[in-house]
SETI-685470 format. One record per residue (C-alpha): y, x, z; residue number from 1. Coordinates in nm, 2 decimals. Each point is the difference from the previous one (the first is absolute). Example, Ala and Ser with C-alpha at 12.3 -4.5 7.8 and 13.67 -1.06 7.14 Angstrom:
BEGIN
NODE     py     px     pz resi
NODE  -0.45   1.23   0.78    1
NODE   0.34   0.14  -0.07    2
This chain:
BEGIN
NODE     py     px     pz resi
NODE  -6.57  -9.09   1.99    1
NODE  -0.34   0.14  -0.20    2
NODE  -0.21  -0.23  -0.13    3
NODE  -0.35   0.02   0.13    4
NODE  -0.39  -0.02  -0.16    5
NODE  -0.32   0.10   0.19    6
NODE  -0.34   0.15  -0.11    7
NODE  -0.27  -0.07   0.20    8
NODE  -0.37   0.04  -0.09    9
NODE  -0.35  -0.15   0.12   10
NODE  -0.15   0.35   0.08   11
NODE   0.14   0.35   0.00   12
NODE   0.05   0.20  -0.28   13
NODE  -0.02  -0.33  -0.21   14
NODE   0.33   0.19  -0.19   15
NODE   0.25  -0.15   0.19   16
NODE   0.23   0.36   0.01   17
NODE  -0.02   0.01  -0.36   18
NODE   0.09  -0.35  -0.07   19
NODE   0.26   0.09   0.24   20
NODE   0.11   0.34  -0.20   21
NODE  -0.01  -0.20  -0.39   22
NODE   0.20  -0.30   0.13   23
NODE   0.27   0.25   0.12   24
NODE   0.00   0.20  -0.29   25
NODE   0.07  -0.35  -0.19   26
NODE   0.29  -0.10   0.22   27
NODE   0.15   0.30  -0.06   28
NODE  -0.05  -0.05  -0.37   29
NODE   0.17  -0.29   0.03   30
NODE   0.30   0.16   0.17   31
NODE  -0.07  -0.11   0.33   32
NODE   0.06   0.23   0.34   33
NODE  -0.37  -0.04   0.13   34
NODE  -0.17   0.19   0.32   35
NODE  -0.34  -0.04   0.14   36
NODE  -0.12  -0.10   0.30   37
NODE  -0.31   0.01   0.24   38
NODE   0.01  -0.10   0.37   39
NODE  -0.24   0.26   0.09   40
NODE  -0.24   0.21  -0.20   41
NODE  -0.31   0.16   0.08   42
NODE  -0.06   0.32  -0.18   43
NODE  -0.07   0.39   0.02   44
NODE   0.23   0.09  -0.33   45
NODE   0.35   0.00   0.19   46
NODE   0.34   0.14  -0.14   47
NODE   0.27   0.14   0.13   48
NODE   0.33  -0.11  -0.07   49
NODE   0.38   0.19  -0.06   50
NODE   0.06  -0.10   0.36   51
NODE  -0.31   0.17   0.10   52
NODE  -0.16  -0.33   0.12   53
NODE  -0.40  -0.09  -0.11   54
NODE  -0.08  -0.34  -0.18   55
NODE  -0.32  -0.12  -0.23   56
NODE  -0.06   0.15  -0.32   57
NODE  -0.03  -0.35  -0.15   58
NODE   0.29  -0.11   0.04   59
NODE   0.16   0.36  -0.09   60
NODE  -0.16  -0.07  -0.36   61
NODE   0.15  -0.37   0.01   62
NODE   0.37   0.19   0.05   63
NODE  -0.06   0.21  -0.27   64
NODE  -0.12  -0.29  -0.25   65
NODE   0.31  -0.20   0.10   66
NODE   0.21   0.32  -0.03   67
NODE   0.14   0.12   0.31   68
NODE  -0.03   0.20   0.32   69
NODE  -0.29  -0.04   0.24   70
NODE   0.14  -0.12   0.34   71
NODE  -0.22  -0.09   0.29   72
NODE   0.20  -0.32   0.01   73
NODE  -0.28  -0.10  -0.27   74
NODE  -0.28   0.08   0.24   75
NODE   0.11  -0.05   0.38   76
NODE  -0.36   0.04   0.18   77
NODE  -0.24   0.28  -0.18   78
NODE  -0.36   0.01   0.20   79
NODE  -0.18   0.31  -0.06   80
NODE  -0.36   0.00   0.15   81
NODE  -0.10   0.37   0.18   82
NODE  -0.31  -0.18   0.01   83
NODE  -0.29  -0.31   0.02   84
NODE   0.16  -0.14   0.31   85
NODE   0.39   0.11   0.02   86
NODE   0.34   0.05  -0.24   87
NODE   0.32   0.20   0.03   88
NODE   0.28  -0.26  -0.01   89
NODE   0.29   0.07  -0.22   90
NODE   0.27  -0.23   0.09   91
NODE   0.36   0.03  -0.22   92
NODE  -0.14   0.34  -0.12   93
NODE  -0.08   0.16   0.33   94
NODE  -0.34   0.03   0.21   95
NODE   0.01  -0.23   0.26   96
NODE  -0.35   0.08   0.13   97
NODE  -0.36  -0.03  -0.02   98
NODE  -0.15  -0.29   0.06   99
NODE  -0.33  -0.16   0.00  100
NODE  -0.02  -0.39  -0.15  101
NODE   0.00  -0.17   0.28  102
NODE   0.29   0.18   0.11  103
NODE   0.22  -0.06  -0.32  104
NODE  -0.15  -0.34  -0.04  105
NODE   0.25  -0.08   0.29  106
NODE   0.24   0.20  -0.02  107
NODE   0.05  -0.17  -0.37  108
NODE   0.22  -0.27   0.07  109
NODE   0.25   0.26   0.19  110
NODE   0.05   0.17  -0.33  111
NODE   0.09  -0.36  -0.18  112
NODE   0.38   0.08   0.04  113
NODE  -0.02   0.33  -0.16  114
NODE  -0.17  -0.11  -0.30  115
NODE   0.30  -0.28  -0.02  116
NODE   0.28   0.23   0.03  117
NODE  -0.16   0.21  -0.26  118
NODE  -0.05  -0.30  -0.19  119
NODE   0.34  -0.12   0.04  120
NODE   0.16   0.30  -0.18  121
NODE  -0.17  -0.01  -0.26  122
NODE   0.09  -0.32  -0.03  123
NODE   0.38   0.07   0.01  124
NODE  -0.03   0.26  -0.27  125
NODE  -0.22  -0.12  -0.25  126
NODE  -0.06  -0.32  -0.28  127
NODE  -0.34  -0.01   0.03  128
NODE  -0.32   0.10   0.28  129
NODE  -0.33   0.03  -0.10  130
NODE  -0.22  -0.05   0.33  131
NODE  -0.36   0.15  -0.01  132
NODE  -0.22  -0.18   0.20  133
NODE  -0.33   0.26   0.21  134
NODE  -0.35  -0.11  -0.06  135
NODE  -0.11  -0.39   0.02  136
NODE   0.26  -0.20   0.16  137
NODE  -0.25  -0.24   0.09  138
NODE  -0.18   0.19   0.29  139
NODE  -0.04  -0.28   0.31  140
NODE  -0.01   0.24   0.30  141
NODE   0.29   0.19  -0.12  142
NODE   0.24  -0.29  -0.13  143
NODE   0.17  -0.04   0.37  144
NODE   0.17   0.34  -0.04  145
NODE   0.10   0.04  -0.38  146
NODE   0.27   0.20  -0.05  147
NODE  -0.09   0.10  -0.34  148
NODE  -0.12  -0.34  -0.20  149
NODE   0.07  -0.32   0.04  150
NODE   0.21   0.05   0.28  151
NODE   0.24   0.22  -0.22  152
NODE  -0.01  -0.21  -0.27  153
NODE   0.20  -0.22   0.23  154
NODE   0.20   0.22   0.17  155
NODE   0.16   0.08  -0.38  156
NODE  -0.05  -0.38  -0.15  157
NODE  -0.21   0.19  -0.23  158
NODE  -0.22  -0.26  -0.30  159
NODE  -0.33   0.21   0.00  160
NODE  -0.23   0.08  -0.25  161
NODE  -0.40   0.00   0.15  162
NODE  -0.15   0.27  -0.25  163
NODE  -0.41   0.03  -0.08  164
NODE  -0.20   0.27  -0.10  165
NODE  -0.24  -0.16  -0.30  166
NODE  -0.15   0.36   0.02  167
NODE  -0.18  -0.04   0.29  168
NODE  -0.15  -0.33  -0.06  169
NODE   0.07  -0.32   0.18  170
NODE   0.37  -0.04  -0.08  171
NODE  -0.02  -0.34   0.02  172
NODE  -0.17  -0.07   0.32  173
NODE   0.21   0.27   0.15  174
NODE   0.34  -0.17  -0.16  175
NODE  -0.13  -0.39   0.15  176
NODE  -0.15   0.20   0.33  177
NODE   0.39   0.14   0.08  178
NODE   0.16  -0.28  -0.08  179
NODE  -0.20  -0.23   0.21  180
NODE   0.04   0.20   0.29  181
NODE   0.37   0.01  -0.02  182
NODE   0.19  -0.26   0.23  183
NODE   0.22  -0.28  -0.20  184
NODE   0.29   0.21   0.05  185
NODE  -0.17   0.31  -0.17  186
NODE  -0.14  -0.19  -0.32  187
NODE   0.32  -0.13  -0.08  188
NODE   0.14   0.39  -0.06  189
NODE  -0.23   0.07  -0.25  190
NODE   0.19  -0.07  -0.33  191
NODE  -0.22   0.15  -0.23  192
NODE  -0.38   0.19  -0.10  193
NODE  -0.11   0.31  -0.13  194
NODE  -0.34   0.14  -0.10  195
NODE   0.05   0.37  -0.02  196
NODE  -0.24   0.26  -0.13  197
NODE  -0.16  -0.25  -0.32  198
NODE  -0.22   0.13  -0.22  199
NODE  -0.12  -0.22  -0.34  200
NODE   0.12  -0.30  -0.17  201
NODE   0.25  -0.24   0.21  202
NODE  -0.04  -0.31  -0.18  203
NODE  -0.37   0.00   0.15  204
NODE   0.15   0.06   0.34  205
NODE   0.30  -0.31  -0.04  206
NODE  -0.29  -0.30   0.14  207
NODE  -0.01   0.17   0.27  208
NODE   0.36   0.03   0.03  209
NODE   0.06  -0.31  -0.07  210
NODE  -0.27  -0.10   0.32  211
NODE   0.17   0.22   0.21  212
NODE   0.30  -0.16  -0.01  213
NODE  -0.14  -0.34   0.04  214
NODE  -0.14   0.10   0.30  215
NODE   0.31   0.19   0.13  216
NODE   0.31  -0.17  -0.16  217
NODE   0.14   0.32  -0.05  218
NODE   0.07   0.12  -0.38  219
NODE  -0.16   0.32  -0.12  220
NODE   0.25   0.22  -0.18  221
NODE  -0.16   0.29  -0.11  222
NODE  -0.30   0.18  -0.08  223
NODE   0.03   0.40  -0.01  224
NODE  -0.23   0.20  -0.19  225
NODE  -0.13   0.30   0.17  226
NODE   0.28   0.22  -0.12  227
NODE   0.01   0.37  -0.05  228
NODE   0.21   0.12   0.15  229
NODE   0.07   0.31   0.21  230
NODE   0.21  -0.06   0.28  231
NODE  -0.07   0.17   0.34  232
NODE  -0.25  -0.12   0.24  233
NODE   0.08  -0.13   0.36  234
NODE  -0.36   0.12   0.20  235
NODE  -0.34   0.03   0.00  236
NODE  -0.08  -0.32  -0.19  237
NODE   0.11   0.24  -0.32  238
NODE  -0.23  -0.02  -0.29  239
NODE   0.06   0.42  -0.05  240
NODE  -0.23   0.07   0.23  241
NODE  -0.33  -0.15  -0.18  242
NODE   0.10   0.13  -0.36  243
NODE  -0.26   0.17  -0.16  244
NODE  -0.08   0.12  -0.34  245
NODE  -0.05   0.36  -0.18  246
NODE   0.21   0.25   0.13  247
NODE   0.27   0.16  -0.20  248
NODE   0.08   0.42  -0.07  249
NODE   0.13  -0.02   0.35  250
NODE  -0.14  -0.13   0.31  251
NODE   0.19  -0.08   0.36  252
NODE  -0.19  -0.14   0.26  253
NODE   0.22  -0.17   0.26  254
NODE  -0.22  -0.06   0.32  255
NODE   0.00  -0.34   0.10  256
NODE   0.11   0.02   0.34  257
NODE  -0.14  -0.30   0.23  258
NODE   0.40  -0.09   0.11  259
NODE   0.12   0.18  -0.34  260
NODE   0.39  -0.07  -0.01  261
NODE   0.28   0.03  -0.30  262
NODE  -0.29   0.11  -0.24  263
NODE   0.29  -0.11  -0.27  264
NODE   0.07   0.35   0.04  265
NODE  -0.22   0.12  -0.31  266
NODE   0.03  -0.34  -0.20  267
NODE   0.20   0.27  -0.23  268
NODE  -0.27   0.26  -0.06  269
NODE  -0.20  -0.33  -0.15  270
NODE   0.25  -0.05  -0.28  271
NODE  -0.07   0.38  -0.11  272
NODE  -0.25   0.01  -0.30  273
NODE  -0.28   0.12   0.03  274
NODE   0.01  -0.05   0.43  275
NODE  -0.29  -0.13   0.15  276
NODE   0.17  -0.12   0.35  277
NODE  -0.32  -0.14   0.25  278
NODE   0.03  -0.15   0.33  279
NODE  -0.34   0.16   0.21  280
NODE  -0.23  -0.06   0.33  281
NODE  -0.29   0.19  -0.07  282
NODE  -0.10   0.33  -0.06  283
NODE  -0.20  -0.12  -0.26  284
NODE   0.32  -0.18  -0.17  285
NODE   0.18   0.36   0.03  286
NODE  -0.20   0.20  -0.25  287
NODE   0.19   0.29  -0.14  288
NODE   0.38  -0.14  -0.03  289
NODE   0.29   0.27  -0.13  290
NODE   0.24  -0.09   0.28  291
NODE  -0.08  -0.17   0.35  292
NODE   0.28  -0.22   0.18  293
NODE  -0.02  -0.10   0.36  294
NODE   0.27  -0.31   0.02  295
NODE   0.15  -0.15   0.30  296
NODE  -0.14  -0.18   0.24  297
NODE   0.12  -0.26   0.28  298
NODE  -0.24   0.23   0.28  299
NODE  -0.04   0.36  -0.14  300
NODE  -0.25   0.07   0.25  301
NODE  -0.24  -0.29  -0.03  302
NODE   0.01   0.05  -0.32  303
NODE  -0.09   0.42   0.00  304
NODE  -0.27  -0.13   0.23  305
NODE  -0.13  -0.24  -0.27  306
NODE   0.02   0.26  -0.26  307
NODE  -0.17   0.26   0.25  308
NODE  -0.26  -0.28   0.08  309
NODE  -0.11  -0.11  -0.32  310
NODE   0.01   0.43  -0.17  311
NODE   0.30  -0.06  -0.21  312
NODE   0.17   0.28   0.23  313
NODE  -0.31   0.26  -0.08  314
NODE   0.02  -0.09  -0.37  315
NODE   0.36   0.05  -0.04  316
NODE   0.04   0.31   0.23  317
NODE  -0.30   0.16  -0.23  318
NODE   0.26  -0.13  -0.33  319
NODE   0.27   0.20   0.15  320
NODE  -0.21   0.35   0.02  321
NODE  -0.17  -0.05  -0.34  322
NODE   0.41  -0.02  -0.11  323
NODE   0.09  -0.37  -0.05  324
NODE   0.36  -0.10   0.07  325
NODE   0.04  -0.20   0.29  326
NODE   0.31  -0.25   0.04  327
NODE   0.06  -0.18   0.36  328
NODE   0.26  -0.22   0.02  329
NODE   0.12  -0.15   0.37  330
NODE  -0.25  -0.07   0.15  331
NODE  -0.22   0.21  -0.24  332
NODE   0.21   0.28   0.10  333
NODE   0.00  -0.02   0.39  334
NODE  -0.41   0.03  -0.11  335
NODE   0.00   0.27  -0.16  336
NODE   0.15   0.26   0.28  337
NODE  -0.23   0.10   0.28  338
NODE   0.12  -0.20   0.31  339
NODE   0.10  -0.37   0.01  340
NODE   0.17  -0.09   0.40  341
NODE   0.05  -0.36   0.07  342
NODE   0.17   0.06   0.40  343
NODE   0.16  -0.33   0.01  344
NODE  -0.26  -0.23  -0.13  345
NODE   0.18  -0.09  -0.35  346
NODE  -0.37   0.01  -0.18  347
NODE  -0.36   0.08   0.17  348
NODE   0.21   0.25   0.24  349
NODE  -0.18   0.30   0.14  350
NODE  -0.01   0.32  -0.22  351
NODE  -0.25   0.05  -0.34  352
NODE  -0.08   0.29  -0.25  353
NODE   0.20  -0.04  -0.30  354
NODE  -0.20   0.12  -0.29  355
NODE   0.18   0.34  -0.06  356
NODE   0.08   0.01  -0.30  357
NODE   0.36   0.10   0.03  358
NODE   0.13   0.19   0.36  359
NODE   0.13  -0.25   0.15  360
NODE   0.05  -0.27   0.31  361
NODE   0.10  -0.35   0.01  362
NODE   0.15  -0.18   0.32  363
NODE   0.00  -0.34   0.01  364
NODE   0.34  -0.16   0.13  365
NODE   0.15  -0.28   0.18  366
NODE   0.27  -0.04  -0.31  367
NODE  -0.11  -0.11  -0.31  368
NODE   0.21   0.27  -0.29  369
NODE   0.09  -0.25  -0.30  370
NODE   0.27   0.13  -0.24  371
NODE   0.04   0.07  -0.37  372
NODE   0.00   0.31  -0.15  373
NODE   0.14   0.18  -0.33  374
NODE  -0.05   0.39  -0.08  375
NODE  -0.25   0.18  -0.20  376
NODE  -0.33   0.19  -0.02  377
NODE   0.04   0.38   0.13  378
NODE   0.05   0.25  -0.26  379
NODE  -0.30   0.20   0.09  380
NODE  -0.28  -0.21   0.05  381
NODE  -0.30   0.15   0.00  382
NODE  -0.36  -0.05  -0.12  383
NODE  -0.12  -0.25  -0.30  384
NODE   0.30  -0.27   0.03  385
NODE   0.29   0.30  -0.01  386
NODE   0.15  -0.18  -0.31  387
NODE   0.10  -0.24   0.24  388
NODE   0.28   0.24   0.10  389
NODE   0.36  -0.08  -0.02  390
NODE  -0.10  -0.35  -0.10  391
NODE   0.26  -0.31   0.16  392
NODE  -0.15  -0.24   0.22  393
NODE   0.14  -0.34   0.17  394
NODE  -0.24  -0.14   0.24  395
NODE   0.02  -0.13   0.40  396
NODE  -0.23   0.11   0.31  397
NODE  -0.16  -0.27   0.27  398
NODE  -0.20   0.18   0.24  399
NODE  -0.05   0.02   0.41  400
NODE  -0.06   0.38   0.01  401
NODE   0.12   0.30  -0.09  402
NODE  -0.18   0.34  -0.16  403
NODE   0.09   0.29   0.10  404
NODE  -0.12   0.34  -0.17  405
NODE  -0.21   0.24   0.25  406
NODE   0.07   0.28  -0.29  407
NODE   0.35   0.01  -0.07  408
NODE  -0.05   0.20  -0.29  409
NODE  -0.18  -0.30  -0.18  410
NODE   0.18  -0.13  -0.34  411
NODE   0.20  -0.27   0.01  412
NODE  -0.08  -0.26  -0.27  413
NODE   0.34  -0.17  -0.04  414
NODE   0.39   0.03   0.09  415
NODE   0.19  -0.28   0.14  416
NODE   0.35  -0.03  -0.13  417
NODE   0.08  -0.37   0.16  418
NODE  -0.16  -0.19   0.25  419
NODE   0.12  -0.40   0.00  420
NODE   0.29   0.12  -0.12  421
NODE   0.09   0.27   0.19  422
NODE   0.08   0.36  -0.16  423
NODE  -0.28   0.21   0.12  424
NODE  -0.22   0.34   0.01  425
NODE  -0.34  -0.07   0.09  426
NODE  -0.35   0.08  -0.08  427
NODE  -0.29  -0.29  -0.06  428
NODE  -0.37   0.07  -0.04  429
NODE  -0.21   0.33  -0.07  430
NODE  -0.19   0.19  -0.21  431
NODE  -0.27   0.26   0.07  432
NODE  -0.13   0.09  -0.38  433
NODE  -0.19  -0.32  -0.10  434
NODE   0.11  -0.21   0.26  435
NODE   0.27  -0.21   0.04  436
NODE   0.15  -0.24   0.23  437
NODE   0.29  -0.19   0.08  438
NODE   0.17  -0.30   0.15  439
NODE   0.19  -0.13  -0.27  440
NODE  -0.15  -0.38  -0.19  441
NODE   0.12   0.03  -0.34  442
NODE  -0.03   0.35  -0.03  443
NODE  -0.17   0.01  -0.39  444
NODE   0.24  -0.32  -0.11  445
NODE   0.25   0.21  -0.05  446
NODE   0.13   0.10  -0.39  447
NODE  -0.28   0.27  -0.15  448
NODE  -0.19   0.01   0.39  449
NODE  -0.30  -0.14  -0.16  450
NODE   0.04   0.17  -0.32  451
NODE  -0.02   0.34   0.15  452
NODE  -0.29  -0.10   0.25  453
NODE  -0.24  -0.10  -0.31  454
NODE   0.11   0.28  -0.20  455
NODE  -0.06   0.23   0.24  456
NODE  -0.37  -0.15   0.07  457
NODE  -0.07  -0.02  -0.37  458
NODE   0.11   0.39  -0.05  459
NODE  -0.19   0.12   0.28  460
NODE  -0.37  -0.19  -0.20  461
NODE   0.16   0.16  -0.30  462
NODE   0.10  -0.35  -0.20  463
NODE   0.30  -0.04  -0.18  464
NODE   0.28  -0.12   0.19  465
NODE   0.29  -0.04  -0.30  466
NODE  -0.06  -0.34  -0.04  467
NODE   0.09  -0.10   0.36  468
NODE   0.29  -0.24   0.03  469
NODE   0.24  -0.07   0.29  470
NODE  -0.04  -0.34   0.12  471
NODE   0.38  -0.17   0.11  472
NODE  -0.14  -0.19   0.30  473
NODE   0.32  -0.22   0.03  474
NODE   0.00  -0.10  -0.39  475
NODE  -0.36  -0.09   0.04  476
NODE   0.05  -0.20   0.26  477
NODE   0.23  -0.17  -0.15  478
NODE  -0.17  -0.09  -0.28  479
NODE  -0.29  -0.16   0.19  480
NODE   0.24  -0.22   0.19  481
NODE   0.13  -0.13  -0.35  482
NODE  -0.37  -0.07  -0.10  483
NODE  -0.06  -0.17   0.33  484
NODE   0.25  -0.25  -0.03  485
NODE  -0.07  -0.02  -0.32  486
NODE  -0.36  -0.12   0.08  487
NODE   0.13  -0.26   0.22  488
NODE   0.27  -0.14  -0.20  489
NODE  -0.24  -0.06  -0.23  490
NODE  -0.26  -0.17   0.18  491
NODE   0.21  -0.21   0.25  492
NODE   0.23  -0.25  -0.05  493
NODE   0.31   0.18   0.13  494
NODE   0.21  -0.40  -0.09  495
NODE  -0.23  -0.09   0.27  496
NODE   0.11   0.27   0.24  497
NODE   0.35   0.02  -0.02  498
NODE   0.02  -0.44   0.03  499
NODE  -0.26   0.11   0.37  500
NODE   0.24   0.25   0.07  501
NODE   0.33  -0.20  -0.07  502
NODE  -0.12  -0.32   0.19  503
NODE  -0.16   0.19   0.30  504
NODE  -0.15  -0.19   0.28  505
């Protein structure tokens, strides 16, 4: 039976996911079998397990930090917003349906047994489980049907560490206010306070910590600095979208769609020397990039209408006509075709025209494709990115629609050798001169893929590409998890954490 500890935050983006990942790494380094757990996650960045099941990206990151294979047991409920009022509800990795907030609110208690089963299975397999809360645990209008914060802590008998984000201001008020809104039984479960994202001299902070401890009667066990680690982001709160600065030798523009998903597909390109990766949402921001990427989205049709209405589509088409390479992934791939049809109302319903850059049509279906894949870029890729030819790739597909060519002479982008562990010979994606599209998430992560892409873009500009080095994403991530663990270990009283873990509640 595992010992459990839970990290809750006073608000969204307080750094819970990163703290949980860091603790998972520390416990692994200390010789324990450790697993992460989050009862309910809301995010558009998701992942497909080896079993073909869908889970939140944050728990995948935490599992990697723990050195274990990601499992839907770690995230039994995933909500993926489809628009401002509805979400796709995924239970144990399978789509349960689309629901409004009210519909889901009424159903939440029925989901608790599934959460308990998942947690109990992990409980039997590991020494320590590090549980992550969601948003604020003190939303008094939602506490009655809570399944992810204090209700989960009580189910798991997990002592709670409460984290506040000092970078956003008002950290003492948010910590004290959260404790005030807890009832007596909830307050008793909070065993330590963490201040996160601190910049400056800790000695100046100490009087405030002393006053806070006296006020809430809970010890402050750590002040975590603003850590410079590169860990995959979970959702649209990422700071990657706001990065500004001078453009490097190669300028890559990713269209920042309103419902952008799985933007971690392009993180590897950020690490390439001389490359600037920008997320843009207006024609003015687009400027003159060397490559335009249309990313995944949870609602392809509505996001296509968005870029059509704000002028980005017309600008992308002009760039395409001038020879700028365009690369679409998943929903972005669907947009590149001539037509998108939604006969079952999976997204917006009806039929709309695509951008017309690839001779293909997409039909949205009732069943979601969820599969891991291995393969290689086709040996005869056309156009500017022909250097990708023959390079191995590995990733996953997760989409509701199927995209079929209407011109059967269209060139193939990739060939799949393996689909969810089964041998296969299947084509994945299309290319037409300098227009490329595929459903494969992680398509640039394979060794040599990002290097070949950047090399091709440099050659097109007549620039030297001899110094471009390959990025091993697996090794890079391991280094970052170790840096995260080091930063947390040096700034949290781990002896107290172990005492809290041992005593429980």
